[in-house]
N, C-alpha and C positions, 0 to 999 in steps of 0.2 A: 503492500498499500504505500503511493507515494506522499511526502508530505506537501501541504500547500502554503505559500508565502504570499501573500498580496500587498503589494507597493501601492501607494497613492501620492502622485505630485498635487500639491492643495489647489484647491479649486480656483478658479480667476479672482484674482485682488484689485483694488482698485487702482493700484499702481500698474499692473500688466495692463490695464486698461489705457493708461497713457504712456506707457511704454518708459519708465523711469526704472533708475536701478534700485532696487530693493535691499539686497544683503540682507543684514540684522534690523533694518527698520520695520518697527512694528505698523503694518497698514491692515485695513479691515477687507474682507471678501466682497466683492462686486454682486449685485442683485443675481447675475448670471453665475457667479461662483458657489453662491448658497444653494442655487437653484441645483447646478454639477452636484455638490455635496450630496443632498437630498436624494438625489436622482441615484447616484453611485450606491447608496447605504440598502434602495430599496430594491435595485437589480442586485445585490449581493445577497441579500435575504431572498429574493426569488430563485435565484441558483442553489439554495441550498449553504452557503456558506456561514459557518458560526467560527468564534473567536475565543481564544482562552485570553490574550491580552494584546494590549493596544500601545504602539509607541509612537511618538511625536516629538517635535523639534518644543523649543521654548519661544517660539515665534508664534504670535496670534493667528495669522492666517492659517496654517499648519495644524492647531488646536482646534480652531474653529470648522476647520474642513472635517477633521476627524468626529468632532461631537455631531454635525448634522449628518455625517454618513451612518455613525452609530444610532441616532434617534430615526433614520430611516430604515437601517436593518431591524431596529428594534432590540439593540444591544449595548444602552448605554451603563448598562450595570458592569461591565466587565472591567478590571482594571487599566488604569493608562500611566504610563511610565513617559515623563517629559524630560528630554536631556539636551542639553546644549550640542553635543556631540552631530547630533543630527538637524542641526541649524543649516540654514544657506550658506552658501559663499558669502564671506564677509568682503564686499566690494571697497572698502576703504572709504577716501575722499570721494569717492564716484557716486556713494547710496545719496541717494535723494535727486541726482540729477536725471533730467530728460537723456533719451540715448541720441536723439537728434541734436539737441543742444551741446551734447558732448562731442559731438563729431567736428561741431561748428569750432567747440573751443580747443581740441585737441588734434584733429585732424580724422579721417577715416582709418587710416592705416594705425594710427597708435591706438584707437579705441578698439579696433578689431584686434590687436595685440592681447590687449589687456584682457578683452572678452573670450578670444579663442586659444591663447597660446596655454601652454600645461602648466609652466613654471615660472612665469613672469607675474608679478604681483602689479595690481593697480596702484595708483598714488594713496599713502598711508594717512589716518587720522592721528593727531597727537592726544594725548592726554588731558587736554585742554575742551577738546572738541565735543559737542554734544552726543556725537556717533561713537566716542570711546565706550567698549563695552562695559570698562570697570565701573561707568558713571552709571550703569542701569541695575539697579537692585535685585532684578532677576538673578543676575550671576555672582552675587555677593559670595556665594560658597564656593565660588572656583578660583584657583589661585591666579591672579592678576597675569602671571608669566605665560598661563595658558591660553590667555584670552586673544584673539586676533586681532589687529588692527589696518587689516588689508591682506586678503589670502589669494595667491593663485589656485587655480584647479588642484595641483599637485597637494597643497596643504590641505585643502578642504577634503579630499579623497583621503590623504593619510589619517586625519583624526576619525573620519567616519570607517574606517577601515579597522582601525584601534576598536571603534565602538562595536561593530560587527562581530570579531574575534571575540571579543570577552562577554560580550552580552547577548546579541542577537542570534547568534551562531549557536551558542550553547543553549539558547529556548528554544531555537528552531530543533534541534539534534533532540531535543528531550521530550519531541512530540507535540509542544504546545502550539496552537494554531494563530499566527500572526498577521496583524494588520498594521503598516507602518506608513505613517501620512509624515510627508515631509516636502524636499525641495527639489527642485530640478538637478543641482549640483550635487548635495547630498544622497539621493539616489543615485546619480550617476555612479558613486563609489560603490554603493552595493550591488548595483548591476555588474560592474568591473568584479567585483570579488565573485559573485555568483558565476559569470560566463567567463571568466580569466580574460579580458579583453584588452588589449595592447593599450599603452598611454596614448598613443596617437589617434587611435579608432575611438575611444572614448569621449574624446571631445566633441565628435560629430553626433554621438547618439542625443537623439529629442525624446521629451518625455510630455506628451499633453497633459492638460490640468484636469483634474478631479474624474480621470479614468484609471479605474481599478486594473493592475498589471498582475497577473495572476503568475504566480511559478510553481511548476511542479516538480517537486525535489525526490531523488532518490534517498532512501533511508540510510542513514549511518555517513554515507559520502557527502550528500548534498548535491549528488551531478544534475546538472538541469535536464528534466526528460521532455518538458514541454513550458511554454510560456504564451501567453496571449493578453489582449486589451479584453476586457469584459462589455466595453461598450464599442463597437464599430471596430475599425481598423482592418487591415488585409488579413492578419490573423484571429480574425474575430471569432468567440463562442456564442455571444449575442448580440444583435445589431440595437441601435439605438432607439430605431423605428420601429422595432417589434416590443419593444418594452416601454415606449415613454405615455404611452396611452395609458398604463397600468399607473404609472406613476401620478398621472393628474387625476385619476380617480381616487388614488390614497391620500394625496394632500390637499 
């Protein structure tokens, strides 16, 4: 019997709509995002998914996505673990900037390097900056030296991989059914670990918002036996159009 692991990128946020670098900034879900998360939960329930424990980041958009999803799936009672290791990549001084405006300020090539290179960091924030993580009370238990002030994709992958090895992988191997609500770059790290994807190829992996990504894993080895998005996609198991009518009946 294969283990199932469910990964979800947070649903659409207000800053997704206006194309800003978000990183560790806390922003709300858009109305569309709330709908995405509720729909995901209902479809998970309709397809027989049950969970023993949920994991998410310390950022509101991932936490709220998980909450709406669990509400839709009628599983709000399960334990939820929030951990900063699952946070999005910290975009340093780019956070809060519109991506088009950043191109105008720094040039298209430089912004592309910051966004898509594997090991180059964006401009860093200082300890006097409101975006400095140690100024946020939610991280008061994290040693200051561990908190990023701007990360490359490699930095993000490194911290998430540590969390996978120490927490998520053992939980999966124990037979627990996990759902993880996180972010584009933190999920890239989990996908990289699961599929052993190379550094250069992981940069190009795109993950849609609010769409459960299902992994079926071999017991003991966690070798990937199958993967698919639950809502639409080329490797779909259930299409959005087939289930959306049920969503509107239930909400």
